[in-house]
VEXZA-612611 format. One record per residue (C-alpha): residue number from 1; residue in one letter; x, y, z. Coordinates in steps of 0.05 Angstrom, whole numbers. Example, Ala and Ser with C-alpha at 12.3 -4.5 7.8 and 13.67 -1.06 7.14 Angstrom:
REM residues 2
i aa u v w
1 A 246 -90 156 $
2 S 273 -21 143 $
END
This chain:
REM residues 517
i aa u v w
1 M 95 -720 -5 $
2 D 170 -727 2 $
3 L 172 -659 36 $
4 F 116 -680 82 $
5 F 153 -743 104 $
6 I 217 -703 114 $
7 F 182 -654 161 $
8 A 142 -709 193 $
9 S 206 -746 210 $
10 M 239 -683 240 $
11 K 236 -671 314 $
12 K 194 -613 339 $
13 K 255 -580 369 $
14 T 290 -580 301 $
15 I 229 -552 267 $
16 W 223 -497 319 $
17 T 297 -480 312 $
18 V 292 -474 236 $
19 A 226 -436 240 $
20 T 255 -387 292 $
21 I 318 -373 250 $
22 M 278 -362 186 $
23 G 225 -321 222 $
24 L 278 -276 254 $
25 S 312 -269 186 $
26 F 247 -247 153 $
27 L 232 -198 210 $
28 A 303 -170 207 $
29 L 297 -160 131 $
30 L 230 -126 140 $
31 F 258 -82 195 $
32 L 317 -61 152 $
33 Q 271 -43 95 $
34 L 226 -2 140 $
35 K 287 31 171 $
36 Y 313 48 102 $
37 I 246 78 82 $
38 S 244 118 147 $
39 E 313 146 133 $
40 M 295 163 62 $
41 V 231 198 85 $
42 S 270 237 137 $
43 M 323 257 86 $
44 K 270 278 36 $
45 K 234 318 90 $
46 E 298 354 108 $
47 Q 313 370 35 $
48 F 241 395 27 $
49 D 247 439 89 $
50 E 313 467 65 $
51 S 286 481 -5 $
52 V 225 516 22 $
53 T 265 557 71 $
54 R 315 577 17 $
55 S 257 596 -30 $
56 L 223 639 24 $
57 N 288 674 40 $
58 Q 298 691 -33 $
59 V 226 714 -40 $
60 S 234 760 20 $
61 R 298 789 -9 $
62 N 266 798 -77 $
63 L 208 837 -45 $
64 E 258 885 -12 $
65 L 297 893 -77 $
66 N 235 904 -118 $
67 E 209 956 -68 $
68 T 276 993 -69 $
69 L 279 994 -144 $
70 R 206 1016 -148 $
71 F 218 1075 -102 $
72 L 283 1094 -137 $
73 E 248 1094 -204 $
74 K 192 1136 -174 $
75 D 243 1185 -146 $
76 V 280 1190 -212 $
77 S 216 1201 -251 $
78 A 192 1255 -203 $
79 A 259 1291 -205 $
80 A 261 1289 -280 $
81 R 193 1321 -285 $
82 R 214 1377 -238 $
83 R 278 1390 -277 $
84 L 241 1395 -343 $
85 A 201 1453 -315 $
86 S 264 1494 -296 $
87 D 310 1533 -341 $
88 T 369 1492 -366 $
89 A 414 1553 -372 $
90 V 401 1576 -301 $
91 T 415 1506 -276 $
92 S 482 1505 -312 $
93 A 501 1573 -283 $
94 L 486 1550 -213 $
95 D 529 1488 -221 $
96 P 590 1499 -266 $
97 Y 610 1425 -259 $
98 L 546 1401 -294 $
99 P 551 1393 -370 $
100 H 512 1446 -407 $
101 G 442 1427 -428 $
102 K 437 1361 -388 $
103 V 377 1348 -343 $
104 Y 390 1315 -275 $
105 D 343 1283 -225 $
106 S 346 1294 -150 $
107 F 385 1230 -138 $
108 E 440 1250 -188 $
109 S 440 1321 -161 $
110 R 453 1296 -91 $
111 T 508 1250 -112 $
112 S 542 1304 -155 $
113 E 557 1349 -95 $
114 V 631 1354 -80 $
115 S 672 1382 -24 $
116 P 703 1450 -45 $
117 S 766 1435 -7 $
118 T 779 1372 -48 $
119 M 761 1401 -116 $
120 P 822 1429 -154 $
121 K 815 1500 -180 $
122 I 868 1496 -236 $
123 L 901 1434 -261 $
124 V 972 1448 -284 $
125 V 1008 1394 -321 $
126 R 1084 1393 -323 $
127 N 1130 1353 -364 $
128 D 1171 1319 -311 $
129 R 1161 1250 -282 $
130 S 1157 1271 -209 $
131 T 1103 1321 -225 $
132 L 1064 1269 -264 $
133 S 1069 1220 -207 $
134 Q 1045 1271 -157 $
135 T 988 1291 -202 $
136 N 967 1218 -211 $
137 K 967 1208 -136 $
138 S 928 1271 -126 $
139 M 875 1250 -177 $
140 Q 868 1181 -144 $
141 E 858 1214 -77 $
142 I 805 1260 -106 $
143 V 768 1201 -138 $
144 R 771 1160 -74 $
145 N 745 1217 -32 $
146 R 690 1230 -83 $
147 Y 671 1156 -82 $
148 V 667 1153 -7 $
149 Y 626 1217 -3 $
150 Q 578 1197 -58 $
151 K 569 1127 -29 $
152 A 549 1158 37 $
153 L 500 1202 0 $
154 L 472 1142 -37 $
155 D 463 1104 29 $
156 R 427 1164 58 $
157 V 381 1170 -2 $
158 V 364 1095 0 $
159 M 351 1098 75 $
160 N 306 1158 66 $
161 I 268 1120 12 $
162 L 261 1056 53 $
163 Y 240 1096 115 $
164 S 184 1130 76 $
165 A 164 1061 48 $
166 S 160 1029 116 $
167 E 109 1081 138 $
168 K 58 1048 91 $
169 P 12 991 115 $
170 L 34 921 97 $
171 E -24 909 49 $
172 E -1 970 8 $
173 R 72 951 8 $
174 V 62 880 -16 $
175 N 35 864 -86 $
176 F 4 796 -71 $
177 R -1 775 -143 $
178 I 74 788 -152 $
179 L 87 752 -85 $
180 D 49 691 -111 $
181 Q 91 692 -175 $
182 E 155 699 -136 $
183 L 136 640 -91 $
184 K 119 597 -150 $
185 T 184 615 -187 $
186 E 230 605 -128 $
187 L 198 539 -108 $
188 Q 205 513 -179 $
189 N 277 536 -180 $
190 N 289 493 -118 $
191 G 254 432 -148 $
192 I 185 439 -114 $
193 G 128 439 -163 $
194 I 70 417 -119 $
195 P 10 462 -102 $
196 Y 17 509 -43 $
197 H -27 556 -3 $
198 F -4 619 33 $
199 T -26 676 77 $
200 V 6 744 94 $
201 S -3 774 163 $
202 T 27 830 205 $
203 Q 76 816 261 $
204 E 18 820 310 $
205 G -18 764 274 $
206 R -71 804 236 $
207 E -82 770 170 $
208 V -81 817 110 $
209 Y -84 767 53 $
210 R -104 695 41 $
211 C -98 661 -27 $
212 P -166 649 -60 $
213 D -162 572 -63 $
214 Y -136 566 9 $
215 D -144 496 38 $
216 E -130 478 111 $
217 E -104 408 93 $
218 G -31 402 111 $
219 E -31 462 159 $
220 E 7 421 210 $
221 Y 69 430 166 $
222 T 71 507 159 $
223 Y 132 547 139 $
224 E 140 620 159 $
225 Q 184 677 133 $
226 V 191 748 158 $
227 L 179 802 106 $
228 Y 219 867 108 $
229 R 262 839 164 $
230 N 308 900 164 $
231 D 250 946 181 $
232 P 230 961 253 $
233 S 198 900 284 $
234 N 129 932 286 $
235 K 132 945 211 $
236 T 150 875 189 $
237 G 103 822 163 $
238 K 100 747 157 $
239 V 84 700 100 $
240 K 59 630 119 $
241 I 58 575 68 $
242 H 37 502 70 $
243 F 32 445 20 $
244 P -31 401 20 $
245 Q 5 348 -21 $
246 M 71 349 17 $
247 N 64 278 43 $
248 K 49 252 -27 $
249 Y 110 290 -53 $
250 I 156 262 0 $
251 F 131 190 -5 $
252 S 135 191 -81 $
253 S 210 182 -73 $
254 I 200 116 -36 $
255 R 146 88 -81 $
256 F 194 39 -112 $
257 M 204 7 -43 $
258 I 130 -10 -34 $
259 P 133 -73 -78 $
260 A 193 -98 -39 $
261 I 156 -88 27 $
262 V 94 -122 -1 $
263 F 134 -182 -27 $
264 T 171 -188 40 $
265 V 105 -188 78 $
266 I 76 -239 30 $
267 L 137 -283 40 $
268 L 131 -275 115 $
269 I 57 -294 115 $
270 T 72 -352 69 $
271 F 128 -375 115 $
272 V 83 -371 176 $
273 F 28 -409 139 $
274 T 79 -461 117 $
275 I 103 -470 189 $
276 V 31 -477 213 $
277 V 18 -529 159 $
278 I 82 -566 177 $
279 F 62 -571 250 $
280 R -8 -591 231 $
281 Q 18 -645 185 $
282 K 66 -667 240 $
283 R 7 -672 288 $
284 Y -34 -709 235 $
285 S 24 -756 226 $
286 E 26 -770 300 $
287 I -49 -778 302 $
288 K -46 -825 242 $
289 N 7 -868 277 $
290 D -36 -867 340 $
291 F -97 -887 299 $
292 I -60 -944 265 $
293 N -36 -970 332 $
294 N -105 -965 364 $
295 M -139 -995 303 $
296 T -91 -1054 305 $
297 H -107 -1067 379 $
298 E -181 -1055 368 $
299 L -186 -1103 310 $
300 K -142 -1157 341 $
301 T -194 -1173 395 $
302 P -252 -1195 350 $
303 I -203 -1228 301 $
304 A -171 -1267 359 $
305 S -240 -1287 385 $
306 I -263 -1311 316 $
307 S -197 -1347 306 $
308 L -205 -1382 374 $
309 A -276 -1403 357 $
310 A -252 -1431 290 $
311 Q -197 -1471 326 $
312 M -249 -1500 373 $
313 L -292 -1521 315 $
314 N -232 -1555 281 $
315 D -209 -1589 345 $
316 Q -230 -1662 336 $
317 S -215 -1679 408 $
318 L -266 -1629 433 $
319 T -337 -1656 443 $
320 K -385 -1613 402 $
321 S -446 -1609 447 $
322 P -505 -1567 424 $
323 A -493 -1517 480 $
324 L -419 -1509 460 $
325 M -438 -1501 387 $
326 N -488 -1447 405 $
327 H -437 -1412 448 $
328 I -384 -1414 393 $
329 G -435 -1391 341 $
330 S -458 -1333 385 $
331 A -385 -1312 397 $
332 I -370 -1313 323 $
333 Q -433 -1273 308 $
334 E -420 -1221 362 $
335 E -347 -1212 344 $
336 S -364 -1208 270 $
337 K -416 -1156 285 $
338 R -366 -1117 326 $
339 L -314 -1122 272 $
340 R -364 -1099 220 $
341 F -384 -1039 263 $
342 L -311 -1018 271 $
343 V -299 -1021 196 $
344 E -364 -984 182 $
345 K -342 -927 228 $
346 V -279 -917 187 $
347 L -318 -922 122 $
348 Q -370 -873 147 $
349 M -318 -821 163 $
350 S -288 -831 94 $
351 M -357 -819 63 $
352 F -365 -754 103 $
353 D -298 -729 77 $
354 K -321 -742 6 $
355 Q -390 -712 19 $
356 D -422 -776 -7 $
357 T -468 -789 52 $
358 I -541 -800 35 $
359 F -591 -797 92 $
360 K -657 -833 95 $
361 K -694 -784 140 $
362 K -761 -796 172 $
363 K -801 -769 231 $
364 L -782 -802 297 $
365 D -796 -791 370 $
366 L -732 -771 406 $
367 N -760 -795 473 $
368 E -771 -865 447 $
369 M -703 -868 412 $
370 M -667 -846 475 $
371 E -702 -898 519 $
372 S -689 -953 468 $
373 V -614 -939 465 $
374 A -610 -930 540 $
375 G -642 -999 549 $
376 T -587 -1032 509 $
377 F -534 -1001 554 $
378 T -567 -1019 620 $
379 L -529 -1084 628 $
380 R -461 -1052 612 $
381 V -473 -995 662 $
382 E -498 -1042 717 $
383 H -437 -1086 704 $
384 T -393 -1028 728 $
385 G -436 -1022 791 $
386 G -471 -959 767 $
387 K -539 -942 740 $
388 I -571 -906 682 $
389 Q -629 -857 691 $
390 T -675 -825 640 $
391 E -717 -762 648 $
392 V -766 -751 591 $
393 G -786 -678 593 $
394 A -795 -662 519 $
395 V -868 -652 499 $
396 D -855 -637 426 $
397 S -804 -692 413 $
398 I -814 -706 339 $
399 I -750 -699 299 $
400 Y -734 -710 225 $
401 V -670 -752 223 $
402 D -637 -813 194 $
403 E -654 -868 245 $
404 M -591 -909 238 $
405 H -542 -851 241 $
406 F -576 -813 297 $
407 T -582 -877 338 $
408 N -507 -885 328 $
409 V -498 -814 355 $
410 I -531 -832 421 $
411 F -495 -899 421 $
412 N -426 -865 413 $
413 L -438 -816 469 $
414 L -460 -870 517 $
415 D -402 -915 496 $
416 N -352 -858 510 $
417 A -383 -846 578 $
418 I -372 -919 597 $
419 K -302 -922 567 $
420 Y -277 -859 602 $
421 R -305 -873 671 $
422 K -261 -868 732 $
423 P -217 -929 740 $
424 D -248 -984 784 $
425 K -308 -940 800 $
426 P -380 -947 778 $
427 V -408 -899 725 $
428 N -475 -865 732 $
429 L -510 -836 671 $
430 L -567 -786 665 $
431 L -605 -778 600 $
432 R -654 -720 594 $
433 T -699 -689 540 $
434 W -734 -622 542 $
435 N -762 -568 496 $
436 D -762 -494 481 $
437 D -805 -460 429 $
438 E -764 -481 368 $
439 H -718 -538 391 $
440 V -717 -605 426 $
441 F -657 -620 470 $
442 L -622 -684 490 $
443 S -568 -686 544 $
444 I -523 -743 565 $
445 Q -487 -732 631 $
446 D -437 -777 667 $
447 D -394 -774 730 $
448 G -331 -801 697 $
449 M -260 -773 690 $
450 G -281 -709 655 $
451 I -241 -671 602 $
452 K -188 -618 614 $
453 K -205 -549 589 $
454 E -148 -548 538 $
455 N -175 -612 506 $
456 L -248 -590 500 $
457 K -238 -553 433 $
458 K -204 -613 402 $
459 I -248 -672 421 $
460 F -291 -665 358 $
461 E -230 -669 312 $
462 K -221 -732 272 $
463 F -172 -782 302 $
464 Y -163 -739 364 $
465 R -163 -778 430 $
466 V -153 -750 499 $
467 H -90 -783 528 $
468 T -100 -822 592 $
469 G -31 -846 606 $
470 N -22 -908 564 $
471 V -51 -891 496 $
472 H -81 -960 489 $
473 D -114 -966 556 $
474 V -180 -943 525 $
475 K -194 -974 458 $
476 G -219 -932 400 $
477 F -200 -896 336 $
478 G -214 -825 356 $
479 L -271 -824 306 $
480 G -332 -828 351 $
481 L -341 -755 370 $
482 A -320 -731 300 $
483 Y -375 -776 273 $
484 V -425 -748 324 $
485 K -407 -676 306 $
486 N -416 -689 232 $
487 I -483 -725 239 $
488 V -512 -671 285 $
489 S -488 -615 238 $
490 L -517 -649 176 $
491 H -584 -653 212 $
492 K -581 -577 224 $
493 G -569 -587 298 $
494 E -516 -565 348 $
495 I -477 -602 401 $
496 R -444 -571 462 $
497 V -399 -601 515 $
498 E -389 -581 587 $
499 S -337 -616 629 $
500 E -298 -609 693 $
501 Y -237 -653 700 $
502 G -247 -706 754 $
503 K -322 -693 760 $
504 G -354 -713 695 $
505 T -378 -691 626 $
506 K -444 -668 597 $
507 F -461 -669 522 $
508 T -523 -629 499 $
509 I -553 -637 429 $
510 S -606 -590 402 $
511 L -649 -605 340 $
512 P -705 -567 306 $
513 I -775 -590 324 $
514 I -821 -619 270 $
515 K -891 -595 288 $
516 D -954 -627 261 $
517 E -998 -581 220 $
END
């Protein structure tokens, strides 16, 4: 309650300032959190892309190395088989530089060739330092020339092997099972352990392999790598890989931020709700003060009239004629009745809030009820210079209502029509009833001040009163239409309002018909 009074006493401008600052602070905090998450996602995506690219590059290199080793081993094995079929002695005689009895493959035979001009015929060793130095230099030169020559031979052999390999179709060059293992190994080495799907295709786009469990989910994020990129362009291939669970993998790194976002949103919603409640309580406080002021003015009139009548009765100098006594008695009775009615309206609204209302329902004729209440208002309407008309059009007019409360509904609507008439102008009222198949309708139409469109949605709220300049120029508590709305709703009916400011207002009530069996 202390907090309520603090906010109720604050000015709206101050509340708006505090609310704006706090709201902007919450929004800025939420924006920074979302920005941080976005940066983390972007960074994780870049790391993921880099890891996948690095893995695919390594897989492509491994395929080339494995193919080179495979063809070298094949070449060595084939050469060894050929050499085993030849005569070892003849081979040694043909090549005096080969150790006796050793078998050589074609690769070793090619790299063992030497240039005759660089091979010394006789090596003479002398015992002086200059000769040793010259001999050492000569041997180094021979080894260097031999290395360069044999390296060139090795490059030629490897190029011949790779050239013969590139002549094969891509599906024969690639072992897809080994490719799958290489992909899995390299991805795990780079920290990626989520499932992947891949295809292998030629450079022209002809697909030669697709993994058995291929799933198209996540294809929008596909990574490509050229296979055998050192081969002619028409002999190369492509491996395409995508990860169905890539988003889950990336967002797993920001999972810890989700509670922070949720709590921030909850705080923001709570803050907005708190501000709404504060303004509602501020409005209720203003309405309450307005109600107290209006109630004070409303109650003062009958109290003052009763007090004046009591003074007249106690005034010994005043002659108490029968006519005067009747007049004083009637005034006291009318003002007491009015005072009791005002108090009952407040008590009735209190009972509705507590859901303690007990209705004494019975079958009544709406046409008769409308004409009875209209008759009691005839004098008041004619006193303004206007007139009241009734049009009874309802054929099935039997309703099941509480007589006292529903009579008060019609009474309140007519009372409001007279109160809110145009200043110093007569008021004209039209009361109508009619039917459809399931409902009976009652409308009360006036040609008074009317209600502005922005006030129409609020007129059925408790304590709400449409301002007409001086708040006390029309007496009332702001309870009448709230009471009407509650009574009609509790009788399973509906009430609608149509109004045009400066031209008048029309209230329409619909109730279910009670048909005789």
